[in-house]
C-alpha positions as CSV (number, residue, x, y, z in Angstrom):
1,X,-108.6,-50.6,91.0
2,X,-109.4,-53.5,89.5
3,X,-108.5,-55.9,92.3
4,X,-110.9,-54.0,94.2
5,X,-114.0,-54.2,91.5
6,X,-113.9,-50.6,91.1
7,X,-114.2,-48.8,87.7
8,X,-111.0,-47.0,85.9
9,X,-111.5,-43.4,85.9
10,X,-111.8,-42.0,82.8
11,X,-108.4,-40.0,81.9
12,X,-109.1,-36.3,82.8
13,X,-108.2,-35.0,78.9
14,X,-111.2,-37.0,77.8
15,X,-114.0,-35.6,80.5
16,X,-116.4,-33.0,79.9
17,X,-116.3,-29.9,82.4
18,X,-119.4,-27.3,82.6
19,X,-117.2,-25.1,83.3
20,X,-119.0,-24.2,86.8
21,X,-117.3,-25.2,90.3
22,X,-118.4,-24.1,93.9
23,X,-115.8,-23.0,96.4
24,X,-116.2,-21.8,100.0
25,X,-114.2,-19.0,101.1
26,X,-114.2,-17.0,104.3
27,X,-117.2,-13.9,103.9
28,X,-114.0,-11.2,104.1
29,X,-112.0,-12.9,101.3
30,X,-115.5,-12.5,99.3
31,X,-116.2,-9.3,100.4
32,X,-112.6,-7.9,99.4
33,X,-113.0,-10.1,96.0
34,X,-116.5,-8.8,95.5
35,X,-114.7,-4.8,96.3
36,X,-111.8,-5.4,94.2
37,X,-114.5,-6.6,91.1
38,X,-116.7,-3.7,91.7
39,X,-113.7,-1.0,91.4
40,X,-112.8,-3.0,88.6
41,X,-116.1,-2.7,86.9
42,X,-116.3,-6.6,85.9
43,X,-118.2,-9.5,88.0
44,X,-116.7,-11.1,90.5
45,X,-117.1,-14.2,88.7
46,X,-114.5,-12.3,85.7
47,X,-112.4,-11.3,88.2
48,X,-111.9,-14.6,90.3
49,X,-111.4,-16.4,86.2
50,X,-108.7,-14.1,85.7
51,X,-106.9,-14.4,89.2
52,X,-107.2,-18.0,88.6
53,X,-106.0,-18.0,85.5
54,X,-102.9,-16.4,86.8
55,X,-101.9,-19.8,88.7
């Protein structure tokens, strides 16, 4: 990077994160997750966050 004149990126631990990111998923998966969220009485965002936290 330095040899190419590119700046060295900040370490991940020092970066600020907004808490938001977008992903593209197949419509069938979107439907299945939305259904699960509705059945559990939670938002799709909360369901997805919980599933990601288990990784």
